[in-house]
N, CA, C and O of each residue as an XYZ file, in Angstrom:
664
protein
N      51.009     83.669    -60.563
C      49.787     84.256    -59.912
C      49.967     85.713    -59.826
O      51.037     86.202    -59.461
N      48.928     86.427    -60.159
C      48.949     87.803    -59.979
C      47.793     88.170    -58.972
O      46.807     87.444    -58.849
N      47.969     89.355    -58.245
C      46.911     89.947    -57.514
C      46.592     91.312    -58.099
O      47.379     92.257    -58.039
N      45.353     91.366    -58.689
C      44.964     92.630    -59.535
C      43.962     93.346    -58.811
O      43.236     92.763    -58.005
N      43.869     94.594    -59.049
C      42.806     95.437    -58.601
C      41.596     95.386    -59.715
O      41.758     94.705    -60.728
N      40.520     96.038    -59.529
C      39.334     96.035    -60.455
C      39.766     96.556    -61.888
O      39.088     96.245    -62.867
N      40.799     97.283    -62.000
C      41.146     97.924    -63.214
C      42.268     97.032    -64.004
O      42.766     97.376    -65.076
N      42.609     95.731    -63.238
C      43.600     94.988    -63.924
C      45.018     95.265    -63.489
O      45.927     94.610    -63.999
N      45.278     96.211    -62.561
C      46.624     96.595    -62.274
C      47.213     95.711    -61.207
O      46.493     95.407    -60.256
N      48.419     95.278    -61.268
C      49.051     94.548    -60.205
C      49.173     95.381    -58.873
O      49.636     96.521    -58.822
N      48.703     94.669    -57.817
C      48.733     95.417    -56.498
C      50.045     95.097    -55.730
O      50.650     94.039    -55.905
N      50.443     96.041    -54.892
C      51.737     95.899    -54.088
C      51.454     94.837    -52.991
O      50.291     94.479    -52.802
N      52.419     94.347    -52.301
C      52.268     93.441    -51.178
C      51.222     94.022    -50.143
O      51.086     95.238    -50.008
N      50.505     93.121    -49.435
C      49.579     93.410    -48.553
C      48.282     94.082    -48.910
O      47.506     94.464    -48.034
N      48.037     94.231    -50.233
C      46.915     94.832    -50.730
C      46.054     93.737    -51.461
O      46.500     93.018    -52.355
N      44.770     93.695    -50.976
C      43.888     92.561    -51.390
C      43.349     92.927    -52.757
O      42.968     94.063    -53.040
N      43.340     91.824    -53.645
C      42.743     91.961    -55.042
C      42.324     90.561    -55.424
O      42.372     89.615    -54.638
N      41.899     90.480    -56.711
C      41.533     89.132    -57.242
C      42.761     88.447    -57.727
O      43.673     89.030    -58.313
N      42.736     87.219    -57.461
C      43.856     86.334    -58.020
C      43.652     85.914    -59.421
O      42.595     85.393    -59.780
N      44.639     86.130    -60.218
C      44.603     85.858    -61.625
C      45.779     84.954    -62.002
O      46.925     85.181    -61.615
N      45.452     83.957    -62.746
C      46.403     82.935    -63.028
C      46.655     83.020    -64.591
O      45.700     83.248    -65.333
N      47.879     82.848    -65.077
C      48.236     82.785    -66.475
C      49.188     81.497    -66.713
O      49.836     80.979    -65.804
N      49.187     81.129    -67.823
C      50.063     80.045    -68.253
C      49.298     78.816    -69.165
O      48.098     78.764    -69.434
N      50.228     77.968    -69.507
C      49.778     76.877    -70.370
C      48.791     75.923    -69.638
O      48.044     75.196    -70.292
N      48.791     75.929    -68.353
C      47.877     74.988    -67.507
C      46.533     75.552    -67.345
O      45.673     74.851    -66.812
N      46.231     76.828    -67.773
C      45.024     77.437    -67.613
C      43.935     76.859    -68.731
O      44.225     76.667    -69.911
N      42.756     76.640    -68.199
C      41.713     76.138    -68.975
C      41.543     76.910    -70.379
O      41.902     78.085    -70.459
N      41.061     76.319    -71.347
C      40.695     77.005    -72.666
C      39.364     77.639    -72.614
O      39.037     78.568    -73.353
N      38.547     77.064    -71.647
C      37.161     77.641    -71.745
C      36.130     76.712    -71.161
O      36.411     75.548    -70.875
N      34.902     77.246    -70.981
C      33.789     76.333    -70.532
C      33.151     75.838    -71.813
O      33.091     76.549    -72.816
N      32.668     74.583    -71.760
C      32.061     73.925    -72.773
C      30.676     74.505    -73.074
O      29.769     74.326    -72.261
N      30.481     75.155    -74.145
C      29.128     75.604    -74.605
C      28.540     76.705    -73.558
O      27.335     76.854    -73.358
N      29.501     77.402    -72.962
C      28.997     78.525    -71.977
C      29.762     79.722    -72.196
O      30.514     80.175    -71.333
N      29.578     80.289    -73.417
C      30.465     81.500    -73.811
C      30.243     82.641    -72.810
O      31.193     83.327    -72.433
N      29.055     82.834    -72.402
C      28.889     84.034    -71.525
C      29.679     83.853    -70.196
O      30.289     84.800    -69.697
N      29.654     82.629    -69.642
C      30.385     82.438    -68.294
C      31.800     82.582    -68.573
O      32.511     83.178    -67.765
N      32.333     82.033    -69.768
C      33.664     82.045    -70.150
C      34.253     83.430    -70.308
O      35.412     83.723    -70.012
N      33.306     84.287    -70.823
C      33.871     85.763    -70.911
C      34.116     86.508    -69.611
O      34.921     87.435    -69.524
N      33.388     86.058    -68.616
C      33.512     86.598    -67.291
C      34.930     86.248    -66.545
O      35.553     87.047    -65.846
N      35.285     85.008    -66.805
C      36.481     84.491    -66.086
C      37.839     84.526    -66.977
O      38.937     84.681    -66.443
N      37.688     84.382    -68.268
C      38.947     84.435    -69.180
C      38.993     85.709    -69.863
O      38.105     86.069    -70.635
N      40.106     86.452    -69.563
C      40.426     87.680    -70.119
C      41.860     87.841    -70.451
O      42.727     87.641    -69.600
N      42.157     88.228    -71.768
C      43.516     88.384    -72.080
C      44.467     87.260    -71.710
O      45.565     87.482    -71.199
N      43.990     85.992    -71.997
C      44.700     84.866    -71.890
C      44.905     84.538    -70.311
O      45.779     83.730    -69.994
N      44.206     85.082    -69.449
C      44.312     84.851    -68.013
C      42.924     84.336    -67.396
O      41.847     84.632    -67.913
N      43.034     83.571    -66.291
C      41.890     83.046    -65.577
C      41.592     83.935    -64.375
O      42.373     83.889    -63.425
N      40.509     84.757    -64.333
C      40.191     85.474    -63.076
C      39.455     84.496    -62.265
O      38.404     84.006    -62.677
N      39.988     84.181    -61.078
C      39.478     82.952    -60.300
C      38.287     83.371    -59.442
O      37.504     82.508    -59.043
N      38.128     84.582    -59.160
C      37.057     85.054    -58.202
C      37.586     84.916    -56.751
O      36.852     85.288    -55.836
N      38.689     84.458    -56.510
C      39.341     84.415    -55.209
C      39.975     85.680    -54.941
O      40.563     86.307    -55.822
N      39.867     86.094    -53.690
C      40.531     87.313    -53.179
C      41.650     87.036    -52.327
O      41.557     86.215    -51.415
N      42.737     87.692    -52.578
C      43.891     87.377    -51.691
C      44.927     88.648    -51.748
O      44.674     89.739    -52.261
N      46.139     88.267    -51.112
C      47.220     89.246    -51.206
C      48.532     88.468    -51.100
O      48.560     87.300    -50.711
N      49.567     89.129    -51.443
C      50.898     88.596    -51.311
C      51.594     89.309    -50.135
O      51.432     90.519    -49.971
N      52.333     88.605    -49.353
C      52.945     89.358    -48.239
C      54.309     89.749    -48.700
O      54.666     89.469    -49.845
N      55.095     90.386    -47.863
C      56.365     90.905    -48.268
C      57.353     89.940    -48.797
O      58.272     90.275    -49.544
N      57.104     88.543    -48.324
C      58.022     87.540    -48.835
C      57.502     86.863    -50.119
O      58.086     85.911    -50.635
N      56.454     87.370    -50.569
C      55.771     86.779    -51.970
C      54.836     85.651    -51.625
O      54.273     85.027    -52.524
N      54.634     85.342    -50.239
C      53.624     84.137    -50.071
C      52.281     84.702    -50.219
O      51.997     85.841    -49.849
N      51.396     83.827    -50.809
C      50.003     84.177    -51.125
C      49.107     83.809    -49.961
O      49.213     82.746    -49.348
N      48.151     84.824    -49.673
C      47.186     84.645    -48.610
C      45.902     84.814    -49.139
O      45.619     85.924    -49.591
N      44.934     83.764    -49.169
C      43.670     83.904    -49.640
C      42.641     84.289    -48.554
O      42.545     83.622    -47.523
N      41.883     85.358    -48.793
C      40.995     85.929    -47.707
C      39.580     85.730    -47.966
O      38.752     85.967    -47.086
N      39.234     85.290    -49.171
C      37.640     84.983    -49.368
C      37.366     84.958    -51.052
O      38.241     84.883    -51.914
N      36.196     85.024    -51.219
C      35.662     84.974    -52.692
C      35.016     86.383    -52.898
O      34.476     87.053    -52.019
N      35.166     86.710    -54.197
C      34.609     88.007    -54.547
C      33.058     88.034    -54.410
O      32.453     89.083    -54.188
N      32.463     86.861    -54.549
C      31.026     86.669    -54.418
C      30.554     86.781    -52.887
O      29.364     86.896    -52.590
N      31.542     86.740    -51.986
C      31.301     86.781    -50.617
C      31.708     87.963    -49.954
O      31.868     87.939    -48.734
N      31.911     89.087    -50.670
C      32.290     90.297    -50.115
C      31.018     91.079    -49.718
O      30.070     91.247    -50.486
N      31.082     91.553    -48.416
C      29.977     92.279    -47.935
C      30.326     93.784    -48.066
O      31.428     94.214    -47.725
N      29.353     94.557    -48.569
C      29.471     96.035    -48.778
C      28.858     96.664    -47.774
O      27.639     96.815    -47.854
N      29.497     97.104    -46.754
C      28.897     97.870    -45.591
C      29.487     99.116    -45.323
O      30.703     99.254    -45.186
N      28.652    100.044    -45.242
C      28.951    101.476    -44.909
C      30.194    101.898    -45.757
O      31.132    102.520    -45.257
N      30.149    101.543    -47.003
C      31.132    102.013    -47.941
C      32.523    101.168    -47.934
O      33.483    101.444    -48.652
N      32.478    100.200    -47.098
C      33.680     99.281    -47.033
C      33.407     97.908    -47.658
O      32.271     97.436    -47.679
N      34.405     97.318    -48.134
C      34.192     95.882    -48.705
C      34.926     94.958    -47.752
O      36.148     94.982    -47.604
N      34.039     94.083    -47.071
C      34.581     93.304    -45.968
C      34.520     91.744    -46.411
O      33.498     91.331    -46.959
N      35.411     91.042    -46.216
C      35.576     89.607    -46.358
C      34.702     88.830    -45.345
O      34.989     88.849    -44.148
N      33.662     88.163    -45.807
C      32.970     87.345    -44.743
C      33.905     86.216    -44.243
O      33.838     85.885    -43.059
N      34.754     85.621    -45.067
C      35.664     84.591    -44.583
C      36.597     85.070    -43.558
O      36.963     84.264    -42.702
N      37.057     86.357    -43.531
C      37.968     86.836    -42.527
C      37.262     86.890    -41.239
O      37.836     86.516    -40.216
N      36.059     87.330    -41.219
C      35.203     87.413    -39.918
C      34.967     85.998    -39.429
O      35.085     85.707    -38.239
N      34.624     85.104    -40.385
C      34.397     83.780    -39.932
C      35.436     83.121    -39.329
O      35.256     82.328    -38.404
N      36.735     83.449    -39.880
C      37.976     82.819    -39.440
C      38.191     83.359    -37.898
O      38.579     82.581    -37.026
N      37.928     84.672    -37.635
C      38.063     85.249    -36.300
C      36.974     84.500    -35.385
O      37.304     84.047    -34.288
N      35.848     84.403    -35.808
C      34.821     83.741    -35.073
C      35.211     82.245    -34.572
O      35.005     81.832    -33.430
N      35.772     81.553    -35.556
C      36.198     80.129    -35.403
C      37.404     80.099    -34.527
O      37.716     79.005    -34.055
N      38.135     81.159    -34.241
C      39.281     81.189    -33.417
C      38.776     81.192    -31.943
O      39.615     81.068    -31.051
N      37.559     81.316    -31.657
C      37.049     81.265    -30.294
C      36.862     79.857    -29.939
O      36.312     79.069    -30.708
N      37.325     79.517    -28.752
C      37.228     78.186    -28.135
C      35.816     77.708    -27.976
O      35.611     76.522    -27.719
N      34.882     78.516    -28.107
C      33.527     78.135    -27.798
C      32.665     78.037    -29.110
O      31.484     77.689    -29.086
N      33.344     78.368    -30.252
C      32.533     78.417    -31.431
C      32.818     77.133    -32.303
O      33.970     76.861    -32.644
N      31.761     76.367    -32.647
C      31.912     75.145    -33.456
C      31.856     75.566    -35.078
O      32.647     75.090    -35.891
N      30.927     76.416    -35.391
C      30.720     76.798    -36.687
C      30.359     78.249    -36.789
O      29.793     78.842    -35.870
N      30.722     78.849    -38.005
C      30.314     80.224    -38.091
C      30.120     80.495    -39.595
O      30.778     79.950    -40.482
N      29.056     81.478    -39.794
C      28.833     81.979    -41.081
C      28.588     83.358    -41.044
O      27.875     83.779    -40.134
N      29.103     84.227    -41.965
C      28.885     85.551    -41.962
C      28.163     86.002    -43.258
O      28.586     85.545    -44.320
N      27.141     86.834    -43.267
C      26.447     87.283    -44.326
C      26.183     88.664    -44.346
O      26.281     89.266    -43.276
N      25.846     89.317    -45.427
C      25.355     90.703    -45.457
C      23.818     90.713    -45.655
O      23.261     90.142    -46.592
N      23.191     91.411    -44.693
C      21.738     91.531    -44.657
C      21.324     92.859    -45.185
O      21.776     93.848    -44.609
N      20.465     93.034    -46.280
C      20.181     94.467    -46.696
C      19.792     95.389    -45.595
O      18.983     95.040    -44.735
N      20.363     96.576    -45.611
C      20.104     97.594    -44.696
C      20.103     98.892    -45.285
O      21.016     99.195    -46.053
N      19.107     99.768    -44.994
C      18.878    100.997    -45.576
C      20.044    102.011    -45.358
O      20.399    102.771    -46.259
N      20.595    101.993    -44.189
C      21.591    102.886    -43.897
C      22.969    102.449    -44.374
O      23.718    103.221    -44.972
N      23.283    101.177    -44.089
C      24.784    100.682    -44.254
C      24.854    100.081    -45.698
O      25.986    100.023    -46.177
N      23.943     99.683    -46.370
C      23.828     98.977    -47.616
C      23.766     97.542    -47.290
O      22.860     96.887    -47.805
N      24.616     96.959    -46.495
C      24.499     95.629    -45.996
C      24.992     95.579    -44.577
O      26.104     96.044    -44.328
N      24.264     95.061    -43.642
C      24.672     94.875    -42.300
C      25.331     93.598    -42.167
O      24.833     92.560    -42.603
N      26.616     93.665    -41.478
C      27.441     92.461    -41.247
C      26.663     91.621    -40.177
O      26.461     92.103    -39.062
N      26.222     90.349    -40.516
C      25.641     89.509    -39.551
C      26.298     88.193    -39.366
O      26.382     87.426    -40.324
N      26.768     87.879    -38.206
C      27.425     86.749    -37.855
C      26.526     85.617    -37.228
O      25.856     85.866    -36.226
N      26.513     84.452    -37.778
C      25.632     83.467    -37.222
C      26.581     82.237    -36.856
O      27.307     81.686    -37.684
N      26.492     81.905    -35.620
C      27.466     80.930    -35.021
C      26.690     79.821    -34.330
O      25.538     79.969    -33.923
N      27.416     78.667    -34.223
C      26.934     77.443    -33.596
C      27.923     77.259    -32.400
O      29.140     77.265    -32.585
N      27.361     77.097    -31.176
C      28.329     76.806    -30.076
C      28.808     75.364    -30.002
O      28.100     74.474    -30.474
N      29.958     75.097    -29.441
C      30.517     73.719    -29.318
C      29.604     73.110    -28.216
O      29.013     73.820    -27.403
N      29.524     71.795    -28.236
C      28.694     71.127    -27.306
C      28.982     71.519    -25.817
O      30.135     71.669    -25.415
N      27.879     71.679    -25.016
C      27.978     71.992    -23.669
C      28.593     73.509    -23.454
O      29.089     73.820    -22.371
N      28.530     74.371    -24.492
C      29.061     75.716    -24.276
C      27.750     76.510    -24.647
O      26.825     76.090    -25.341
N      27.862     77.772    -24.030
C      26.939     78.756    -24.425
C      27.496     80.074    -24.994
O      28.546     80.511    -24.524
N      26.941     80.645    -25.846
C      27.517     81.845    -26.387
C      26.569     83.060    -26.281
O      25.386     82.935    -26.598
N      27.075     84.246    -25.837
C      26.258     85.391    -25.785
C      26.756     86.425    -26.871
O      27.924     86.400    -27.260
N      25.866     87.306    -27.332
C      26.227     88.380    -28.083
C      27.388     89.165    -27.590
O      28.249     89.560    -28.376
N      27.442     89.415    -26.256
C      28.375     90.294    -25.655
C      29.786     89.617    -25.805
O      30.791     90.271    -26.085
N      29.788     88.337    -25.609
C      31.114     87.493    -25.677
C      31.533     87.513    -27.060
O      32.696     87.842    -27.296
N      30.696     87.187    -28.078
C      31.155     87.226    -29.453
C      31.591     88.520    -29.891
O      32.574     88.613    -30.626
N      30.870     89.655    -29.460
C      31.268     90.986    -29.852
C      32.675     91.322    -29.271
O      33.518     91.892    -29.964
N      32.892     90.977    -28.061
C      34.205     91.221    -27.467
C      35.337     90.551    -28.086
O      36.433     91.098    -28.210
N      35.053     89.254    -28.513
C      36.052     88.418    -29.256
C      36.432     89.138    -30.462
O      37.619     89.323    -30.733
N      35.364     89.603    -31.292
C      35.557     90.245    -32.627
C      36.342     91.497    -32.520
O      37.212     91.778    -33.344
N      35.990     92.375    -31.345
C      36.665     93.596    -31.246
C      38.168     93.417    -30.912
O      39.008     94.293    -31.117
N      38.418     92.249    -30.400
C      39.974     92.065    -30.107
C      40.690     91.772    -31.362
O      41.873     92.104    -31.435
N      40.086     91.162    -32.406
C      40.744     90.820    -33.564
C      40.518     91.451    -34.872
O      41.257     91.174    -35.817
N      39.457     92.354    -34.996
C      38.950     93.007    -36.099
C      39.011     94.436    -35.994
O      38.836     94.948    -34.889
N      39.267     95.236    -37.132
C      38.993     96.637    -37.086
C      37.491     97.012    -36.933
O      36.600     96.221    -37.242
N      37.278     98.130    -36.491
C      35.850     98.560    -36.183
C      34.964     98.369    -37.385
O      33.823     97.933    -37.237
N      35.444     98.678    -38.564
C      34.548     98.605    -39.862
C      34.149     97.104    -40.301
O      33.284     96.850    -41.139
N      34.887     96.187    -39.628
C      34.658     94.744    -40.025
C      33.807     94.053    -38.895
O      33.473     92.876    -39.028
N      33.453     94.792    -37.769
C      32.603     94.131    -36.778
C      31.220     93.992    -37.087
O      30.552     94.960    -37.451
N      30.679     92.675    -36.948
C      29.267     92.410    -37.171
C      28.400     93.400    -36.441
O      28.661     93.747    -35.289
N      27.393     93.840    -37.102
C      26.252     94.636    -36.509
C      25.260     93.711    -35.645
O      24.595     94.156    -34.710
N      25.241     92.473    -36.039
C      24.314     91.455    -35.312
C      24.981     90.140    -35.230
O      25.663     89.648    -36.129
N      24.711     89.570    -33.990
C      25.132     88.162    -33.824
C      23.935     87.274    -33.613
O      23.019     87.677    -32.896
N      23.883     86.102    -34.185
C      22.787     85.152    -34.098
C      23.388     83.818    -33.683
O      24.280     83.316    -34.367
N      22.897     83.187    -32.506
C      23.369     81.818    -32.168
C      22.341     80.896    -32.610
O      21.183     81.118    -32.258
N      22.616     79.861    -33.356
C      21.774     78.800    -33.821
C      22.221     77.387    -33.206
O      23.337     77.256    -32.703
N      21.364     76.413    -33.266
C      21.856     75.078    -33.028
C      22.502     74.417    -34.202
O      23.303     73.501    -34.014
N      22.215     74.808    -35.341
C      23.001     74.343    -36.563
C      22.785     75.256    -37.651
O      21.839     76.043    -37.683
N      23.687     75.146    -38.568
C      23.580     76.001    -39.828
C      22.900     75.257    -41.001
O      23.061     74.045    -41.145
N      22.192     75.944    -41.778
C      21.606     75.264    -42.994
C      22.733     74.835    -43.906
O      23.650     75.611    -44.173
N      22.668     73.537    -44.413
C      23.678     73.050    -45.092
C      23.202     72.547    -46.600
O      22.078     72.066    -46.743
N      24.042     72.673    -47.622
C      23.684     72.048    -48.951
C      23.974     70.527    -48.830
O      24.433     69.996    -47.818
N      23.662     69.912    -49.945
C      23.909     68.397    -49.869
C      25.418     68.057    -49.686
O      25.783     67.000    -49.173
N      26.291     69.039    -50.148
C      27.691     68.818    -50.108
C      28.287     69.087    -48.688
O      29.463     68.832    -48.427
N      27.482     69.573    -47.860
C      28.037     69.891    -46.490
C      28.303     71.211    -46.197
O      28.465     71.614    -45.045
N      28.366     72.005    -47.325
C      28.731     73.446    -47.324
C      27.520     74.313    -46.758
O      26.358     74.049    -47.068
N      27.825     75.251    -46.000
C      26.853     76.198    -45.401
C      25.912     76.881    -46.615
O      26.417     77.548    -47.518
N      24.688     76.657    -46.522
C      23.827     77.397    -47.523
C      23.481     78.757    -47.077
O      22.512     78.989    -46.354
N      24.361     79.727    -47.560
C      24.293     81.129    -47.130
C      23.101     81.741    -47.767
O      22.577     82.686    -47.177
N      22.601     81.331    -48.893
C      21.436     81.983    -49.459
C      20.231     81.649    -48.609
O      19.475     82.562    -48.274
N      20.001     80.397    -48.235
C      19.007     80.034    -47.255
C      19.155     80.717    -45.881
O      18.191     81.176    -45.267
N      20.393     80.752    -45.454
C      20.532     81.454    -44.139
C      20.189     82.927    -44.262
O      19.667     83.472    -43.289
N      20.421     83.596    -45.320
C      20.096     85.023    -45.504
C      18.568     85.127    -45.462
O      18.045     86.026    -44.803
N      17.810     84.205    -46.167
C      16.465     84.158    -46.173
C      15.744     83.957    -44.813
O      14.714     84.555    -44.499
N      16.411     83.029    -44.019
C      15.939     82.773    -42.675
C      16.070     84.031    -41.708
O      15.245     84.250    -40.821
N      17.071     84.761    -41.931
C      17.446     85.905    -41.179
C      16.476     87.062    -41.501
O      16.618     88.157    -40.956
């Protein structure tokens, strides 16, 4: 498994890039989907769409998906990283982070959370929690508290519908 930058160069430890897999266990391609295949299979390697990094000991850390990267104020921010921070709060049951179009920022980082039963959440508390665990450029510009998050049939959060609702 390699961690590559957008130019296909291997990244040093602690630098986030796309995870790329090589070897005889990699699929040969998509059945009758040559356009999709060209996007993920290049030079005998599978570009997974997963983002991650290797630490100094060579352990792999996955931080998100390339499709879930928010481009805000010139920064590329992982929605999953922010979601993980929100979920570390003892009062948060569920969290989803999306980028909402913004004329100034490109995308405004928007955190949507569901409180655990019998708990209340305020924007001030959520912001303080995030400030403790995230650098300034990864802080959500907006926090929304809902009773539940829209889900797909599989149970996964429907981020497209969530963005439309916001």
